[in-house]
C-alpha positions as CSV (number, residue, x, y, z in Angstrom):
1,M,-125.0,-33.6,110.8
2,A,-121.8,-33.0,112.7
3,Q,-120.8,-36.6,112.3
4,A,-121.6,-36.6,108.6
5,G,-119.6,-33.3,108.2
6,D,-116.6,-34.8,109.9
7,L,-116.5,-37.6,107.4
8,L,-116.4,-35.1,104.5
9,S,-113.0,-34.6,102.9
10,Q,-111.5,-31.3,101.9
11,E,-112.2,-32.0,98.3
12,H,-116.0,-32.3,98.9
13,L,-116.1,-28.9,100.5
14,S,-113.8,-27.0,98.2
15,C,-114.8,-25.0,95.1
16,S,-113.1,-26.6,92.1
17,I,-112.7,-23.1,90.6
18,C,-111.0,-21.2,93.4
19,L,-109.9,-24.3,95.3
20,D,-110.8,-22.7,98.5
21,L,-113.5,-23.5,101.1
22,L,-117.0,-23.0,99.5
23,K,-118.3,-19.4,100.1
24,D,-122.0,-18.9,99.7
25,P,-122.3,-22.4,98.1
26,V,-124.7,-23.0,95.2
27,T,-125.5,-26.4,93.5
28,I,-126.2,-26.3,89.8
29,N,-128.5,-28.7,87.9
30,C,-125.8,-31.3,87.3
31,G,-125.2,-31.6,91.0
32,H,-121.8,-29.9,91.3
33,S,-121.3,-27.2,93.8
34,Y,-119.4,-23.9,93.6
35,C,-119.0,-20.6,95.3
36,M,-121.7,-18.2,94.1
37,D,-119.2,-15.6,92.8
38,C,-117.0,-18.2,91.1
39,I,-119.7,-19.8,89.0
40,K,-121.2,-16.4,88.2
41,G,-117.8,-15.3,86.9
42,C,-117.4,-18.4,84.7
43,W,-120.9,-17.9,83.2
44,D,-120.4,-14.2,82.7
45,Q,-117.6,-15.1,80.3
46,E,-120.0,-17.4,78.4
47,D,-122.8,-14.9,78.0
48,H,-121.6,-14.0,74.4
49,V,-122.0,-17.6,73.4
50,G,-125.4,-18.2,75.0
51,V,-124.5,-21.7,76.2
52,Y,-123.5,-22.3,79.8
53,S,-121.5,-25.3,81.0
54,C,-120.4,-27.0,84.3
55,P,-116.6,-26.5,84.7
56,Q,-116.3,-30.0,86.0
57,C,-118.6,-32.3,84.0
58,T,-119.0,-29.9,81.0
59,Q,-122.8,-30.4,81.0
60,T,-124.3,-27.6,79.0
61,F,-127.4,-25.5,79.6
62,T,-129.1,-23.5,76.8
63,S,-130.4,-20.9,79.2
64,R,-128.5,-19.5,82.2
65,P,-129.6,-21.5,85.3
66,V,-130.9,-19.6,88.2
67,L,-128.6,-19.9,91.1
68,G,-129.9,-20.7,94.6
69,R,-128.0,-20.9,97.8
70,N,-127.5,-24.5,99.1
71,T,-128.5,-23.9,102.7
72,M,-127.6,-27.4,104.0
73,L,-124.2,-27.3,102.4
74,A,-123.6,-23.8,103.8
75,E,-124.5,-25.1,107.3
76,V,-122.0,-28.0,106.9
77,V,-119.3,-25.5,105.9
78,E,-120.1,-23.2,108.8
79,K,-119.9,-26.1,111.3
80,L,-116.6,-27.2,109.8
81,K,-115.3,-23.7,110.2
82,K,-116.2,-23.7,113.8
83,T,-114.5,-27.0,114.4
84,G,-111.3,-25.6,113.0
85,L,-111.0,-27.8,109.9
86,Q,-108.6,-26.2,107.5
87,T,-110.0,-26.7,104.0
88,A,-107.6,-24.3,102.2
89,P,-105.0,-25.9,100.0
90,P,-101.7,-26.6,101.8
91,E,-99.3,-23.7,101.6
92,H,-96.9,-25.5,99.3
93,F,-99.7,-25.7,96.6
94,Y,-99.7,-21.9,96.3
95,A,-97.3,-20.3,93.7
96,G,-94.3,-18.6,95.2
97,P,-91.6,-16.5,93.8
98,G,-90.2,-18.1,90.6
99,D,-93.1,-20.6,90.3
100,V,-95.3,-20.7,87.2
101,V,-98.8,-19.8,88.3
102,C,-102.1,-21.5,87.2
103,D,-103.9,-19.3,84.7
104,V,-107.3,-20.6,85.7
105,C,-107.2,-20.0,89.5
106,P,-109.0,-16.9,90.7
107,G,-107.6,-14.9,93.6
108,R,-104.5,-16.4,95.1
109,K,-102.9,-18.5,92.3
110,N,-101.8,-22.1,92.8
111,K,-98.6,-23.5,91.4
112,A,-98.9,-24.8,87.9
113,V,-97.8,-28.3,87.2
114,K,-98.3,-28.6,83.4
115,S,-98.7,-26.2,80.5
116,C,-100.9,-27.0,77.4
117,L,-99.2,-26.1,74.1
118,V,-102.6,-26.1,72.4
119,C,-104.6,-24.0,74.9
120,L,-101.5,-21.9,75.8
121,V,-102.6,-22.1,79.4
122,S,-100.8,-23.4,82.5
123,Y,-102.8,-25.5,85.0
124,C,-102.5,-26.5,88.6
125,K,-103.2,-30.1,89.6
126,T,-106.9,-29.6,90.1
127,H,-107.6,-27.6,86.9
128,L,-105.3,-29.9,84.9
129,K,-107.7,-32.8,85.9
130,I,-110.6,-30.7,84.5
131,H,-108.6,-29.9,81.4
132,N,-107.9,-33.6,80.7
133,E,-111.5,-34.6,81.3
134,L,-112.5,-31.9,78.7
135,N,-109.8,-33.0,76.2
136,P,-109.5,-36.9,76.4
137,G,-107.2,-39.0,74.4
138,N,-104.0,-36.9,74.7
139,K,-105.1,-34.6,71.9
140,H,-103.6,-31.6,73.6
141,K,-99.8,-31.6,74.1
142,L,-98.7,-31.0,77.6
143,T,-95.3,-30.1,79.0
144,D,-93.8,-29.2,82.3
145,A,-95.1,-25.8,83.4
146,I,-93.6,-23.0,81.3
147,E,-93.8,-19.4,82.3
148,Q,-93.7,-17.8,78.8
149,L,-95.8,-20.1,76.7
150,Q,-95.8,-17.6,73.8
151,D,-92.1,-18.5,73.2
152,E,-93.2,-21.9,72.1
153,I,-95.4,-20.6,69.4
154,C,-94.4,-19.2,65.9
155,S,-95.2,-15.5,65.9
156,H,-96.0,-15.6,62.1
157,H,-98.2,-18.7,61.9
158,H,-99.3,-19.2,65.5
159,K,-98.3,-22.8,65.4
160,L,-96.1,-24.9,67.6
161,L,-92.3,-24.5,67.1
162,E,-91.2,-28.0,66.2
163,V,-88.4,-27.6,63.6
164,Y,-84.9,-26.2,63.8
165,C,-83.5,-24.3,60.8
166,R,-79.7,-24.8,60.6
167,T,-79.4,-22.2,57.9
168,D,-80.9,-19.4,60.0
169,Q,-80.1,-20.9,63.4
170,Q,-83.6,-20.5,64.7
171,C,-86.7,-22.6,65.7
172,I,-89.6,-22.6,63.3
173,C,-92.9,-24.2,62.8
174,Y,-93.9,-26.6,59.9
175,Q,-95.6,-23.8,58.1
176,C,-92.3,-21.9,58.1
177,V,-90.7,-24.8,56.4
178,M,-93.1,-24.5,53.5
179,D,-92.9,-20.7,53.3
180,E,-89.9,-18.4,54.1
181,H,-87.6,-21.3,55.1
182,R,-88.3,-23.4,52.0
183,G,-85.1,-25.1,50.8
184,H,-83.2,-24.4,54.0
185,D,-81.4,-27.1,55.9
186,T,-83.9,-28.1,58.6
187,V,-84.1,-30.8,61.2
188,S,-86.5,-31.7,63.9
189,A,-86.2,-29.8,67.2
190,A,-84.9,-33.0,68.8
191,A,-82.1,-33.4,66.3
192,G,-81.2,-29.7,66.5
193,R,-81.2,-30.1,70.3
194,T,-78.8,-33.1,70.0
195,E,-76.4,-31.1,67.8
196,K,-76.5,-28.1,70.1
197,Q,-76.2,-30.3,73.2
198,N,-72.9,-31.7,71.9
199,Q,-71.7,-28.2,71.3
200,L,-73.0,-27.3,74.7
201,G,-71.0,-30.2,76.2
202,A,-67.8,-29.0,74.5
203,T,-68.4,-25.5,75.7
204,Q,-69.0,-26.7,79.2
205,S,-65.8,-28.6,79.0
206,E,-64.0,-25.5,78.0
207,F,-65.6,-23.5,80.8
208,Q,-64.6,-26.3,83.3
209,Q,-61.1,-26.2,82.0
210,N,-61.0,-22.5,82.4
211,I,-62.4,-22.8,85.9
212,Q,-59.8,-25.4,86.9
213,Q,-57.0,-23.2,85.4
214,R,-58.3,-20.2,87.3
215,E,-58.7,-22.1,90.5
216,K,-55.1,-23.2,90.2
217,K,-54.1,-19.6,89.7
218,V,-56.3,-18.6,92.7
219,Q,-54.4,-21.1,94.9
220,E,-51.1,-19.8,93.6
221,L,-52.0,-16.2,94.1
222,R,-53.3,-17.0,97.7
223,E,-50.0,-18.7,98.5
224,A,-48.1,-15.8,96.9
225,V,-50.1,-13.3,98.9
226,D,-49.4,-15.2,102.1
227,S,-45.7,-15.4,101.3
228,L,-45.5,-11.7,100.4
229,T,-47.4,-10.7,103.5
230,R,-44.9,-12.7,105.7
231,S,-42.0,-11.3,103.7
232,A,-43.3,-7.7,104.0
233,Q,-43.7,-8.1,107.7
234,A,-40.2,-9.5,108.0
235,A,-38.8,-6.6,105.9
236,V,-40.6,-4.0,108.2
237,E,-39.2,-5.6,111.3
238,D,-35.7,-5.7,109.7
239,T,-36.1,-2.1,108.7
240,D,-36.9,-1.2,112.3
241,S,-34.0,-3.3,113.6
242,I,-31.4,-2.0,111.2
243,F,-32.4,1.6,111.5
244,T,-32.4,1.2,115.3
245,Q,-28.9,-0.2,115.1
246,M,-27.7,2.7,112.9
247,I,-29.2,5.2,115.2
248,C,-27.6,3.4,118.2
249,S,-24.3,3.5,116.3
250,L,-24.6,7.2,115.6
251,E,-25.6,7.8,119.2
252,K,-22.5,5.8,120.3
253,R,-20.2,7.9,118.0
254,R,-21.8,11.1,119.3
255,S,-21.3,10.0,122.9
256,E,-17.7,9.1,122.2
257,L,-17.0,12.4,120.4
258,K,-18.5,14.4,123.3
259,D,-16.3,12.5,125.7
260,V,-13.2,13.2,123.6
261,I,-14.1,16.9,123.4
262,R,-14.6,17.1,127.1
263,A,-11.4,15.2,127.8
264,Q,-9.4,17.4,125.4
265,E,-11.0,20.5,127.0
266,K,-10.0,19.2,130.5
267,A,-6.4,18.4,129.4
268,A,-5.9,21.8,127.7
269,L,-7.3,23.6,130.6
270,S,-5.2,21.7,133.1
271,Q,-2.1,22.4,131.0
272,A,-2.9,26.1,130.8
273,E,-3.8,26.4,134.5
274,G,-0.4,24.7,135.4
275,L,1.5,27.3,133.3
276,L,-0.6,30.1,134.8
277,E,0.2,29.0,138.3
278,Q,3.9,28.7,137.6
279,L,4.1,32.1,135.9
280,E,2.1,33.7,138.7
281,Q,4.5,32.3,141.3
282,E,7.5,33.6,139.3
283,I,5.9,37.0,139.0
284,A,5.3,37.1,142.7
285,E,8.9,36.3,143.5
286,L,10.2,38.8,141.0
287,R,7.9,41.4,142.5
288,R,9.1,40.6,146.0
289,R,12.8,41.1,145.0
290,H,12.0,44.2,143.0
291,S,10.3,45.6,146.1
292,E,13.4,44.8,148.3
293,L,15.7,46.5,145.8
294,E,13.3,49.5,145.6
295,Q,13.5,49.8,149.4
296,L,17.3,49.5,149.4
297,S,17.6,52.2,146.8
298,H,15.9,54.7,149.1
299,T,17.7,53.9,152.3
300,E,19.9,56.7,153.8
301,D,22.0,54.3,155.8
302,H,25.1,53.9,153.6
303,I,26.4,51.1,155.7
304,H,23.1,49.1,155.5
305,F,23.0,49.7,151.7
306,L,26.5,48.4,151.2
307,Q,26.0,45.4,153.4
308,S,22.7,44.4,151.7
309,F,23.7,45.2,148.2
310,Q,25.9,42.1,147.9
311,S,23.0,39.8,148.7
312,L,20.1,41.6,147.2
313,C,21.4,43.1,144.0
314,V,21.8,39.8,142.2
315,P,20.6,39.8,138.6
316,P,17.6,37.4,138.0
317,G,19.7,35.5,135.5
318,P,18.6,34.6,132.0
319,V,14.9,34.3,131.5
320,H,13.8,30.7,131.0
321,L,10.3,31.1,129.9
322,P,8.6,27.9,128.6
323,T,8.1,27.7,124.9
324,I,4.4,28.5,124.6
325,S,2.6,29.3,121.4
326,V,-0.6,30.8,122.6
327,D,-3.6,30.9,120.1
328,P,-5.8,33.7,121.2
329,H,-8.7,32.3,119.1
330,C,-8.4,28.7,120.2
331,S,-11.7,26.8,119.7
332,F,-13.3,23.6,118.7
333,G,-14.8,25.2,115.5
334,G,-13.0,22.6,113.4
335,V,-15.1,19.9,115.0
336,K,-18.3,21.5,113.8
337,K,-16.9,21.9,110.3
338,A,-15.8,18.2,110.2
339,L,-19.2,17.1,111.6
340,S,-21.0,19.2,109.0
341,E,-19.0,17.6,106.3
342,L,-19.7,14.2,107.7
343,K,-23.4,15.1,107.8
344,V,-23.4,16.0,104.1
345,Q,-21.5,12.9,103.2
346,L,-23.9,10.7,105.2
347,E,-27.0,12.3,103.8
348,E,-25.7,12.0,100.3
349,A,-24.8,8.3,100.8
350,C,-28.2,7.7,102.5
351,K,-30.0,9.4,99.6
352,N,-28.3,7.4,96.9
353,K,-28.6,4.1,98.8
354,F,-32.2,4.8,99.8
355,K,-33.0,5.2,96.1
356,E,-31.6,1.8,95.4
357,I,-33.6,0.3,98.3
358,L,-36.8,2.0,97.2
359,Q,-36.3,0.6,93.7
360,T,-35.7,-2.8,95.1
361,V,-39.0,-2.6,97.0
362,K,-40.9,-1.3,93.9
363,D,-39.6,-4.2,91.8
364,I,-41.4,-6.7,94.0
365,H,-44.7,-7.9,92.3
366,I,-46.9,-10.9,92.9
367,V,-48.1,-10.9,89.3
368,E,-45.9,-10.0,86.4
369,T,-47.6,-7.8,83.8
370,S,-48.5,-9.9,80.8
371,N,-51.1,-10.2,78.1
372,P,-54.7,-9.3,79.2
373,S,-56.7,-12.2,80.5
374,P,-58.9,-13.9,77.9
375,L,-61.6,-14.3,80.5
376,K,-63.8,-11.5,79.0
377,K,-63.7,-13.2,75.6
378,V,-64.5,-16.5,77.2
379,L,-67.5,-15.2,79.1
380,Q,-69.0,-13.4,76.1
381,T,-72.6,-14.4,75.6
382,P,-74.2,-15.0,72.2
383,E,-76.7,-12.5,70.8
384,T,-80.0,-12.2,72.5
385,R,-81.9,-13.6,69.5
386,T,-79.7,-16.7,69.2
387,R,-79.8,-17.4,72.9
388,K,-83.5,-17.1,73.0
389,E,-83.8,-19.4,70.1
390,F,-81.6,-21.9,71.8
391,L,-83.8,-21.8,74.9
392,N,-86.8,-22.1,72.7
393,C,-85.3,-25.2,71.1
394,E,-84.7,-26.7,74.5
395,S,-88.3,-26.0,75.6
396,V,-89.6,-27.6,72.4
397,E,-87.4,-30.7,73.0
398,K,-88.8,-31.0,76.5
399,T,-92.2,-30.8,74.8
400,R,-91.3,-33.6,72.4
401,I,-90.1,-35.8,75.3
402,E,-93.2,-35.1,77.3
403,T,-95.5,-35.8,74.4
404,N,-93.7,-39.1,73.6
405,S,-94.1,-40.1,77.2
406,H,-97.9,-39.7,76.9
């Protein structure tokens, strides 16, 4: 049994309804096997008809067959489970995000490969095979899997959209041509697609041209940004350097002025001290002679008085005082006044010049103000209805191509 089981393929041990390993397998009268729950679910949907069929070979039964568990097949499946045989479909068969799912698969859905525009159902590879067996001769029109099949059907007549109305700019069915679109300018969906495809190509060219123009502007802007960044950095460094130089210049002038003030102070003090010393010496000499005359005037010795008078009583002579104009309020107050005036002048000059410099800085722009960009207008999308109709036409054209290939 194990050897026979090893030779069985995944297809033989899979339920054609759920595409998974058979669970509680049953074999119906025609010989096909299914999961007990899967075949029950199919036949439950046929109860209202009263006729039951095999999903694979479509053999019909007028009365609902009694289902019995296929013990031998169940044992084979169990043995294969124990040997680790993976009978589930490969992961890439399952539908993922963005995939169109099979409308027939129960449980976890497989990825649909085709959609039937007659059944309005999407099929995976396995269920498509069953569909084609049930509908031989390419009577049903197939297309690549479409998520919203209802968009391919006329909402008024429930027929396939196969015509494009130029007058109303929408896709319609053949019944619409005879009714509300009678007398309108209509063409096949393929012809309408060709016309719109040409317009689409022209629009794409315009978009491409706009892209290239903007890419060029992007490059120019990036180069301008790099240039401005380098220039701004250089300006900042120059600002630091020049202000440092000005500060150093002011510091130098301050130091020079302080030295001049100290030198002038020293010279003035030296001159005054020299005069003070001279005057004090003269005062001392005059005091000495005045003292001698005072003593002589009080002596009682007439002979001594007469003998000393000739040498002592000599007038001091004319006074030769140096010409000195002494300012009792002498100070360097004028220096402060002059410096204050210089401060005001410098601040005013700096203020005016700084305004010019600031304006020069503010006048620097990477992009000059001009008319608003037409990008918003270029990127405007058509109305929802027109866009949907265009997509519908594209889907119908794909259907035409697929049908012709069959």
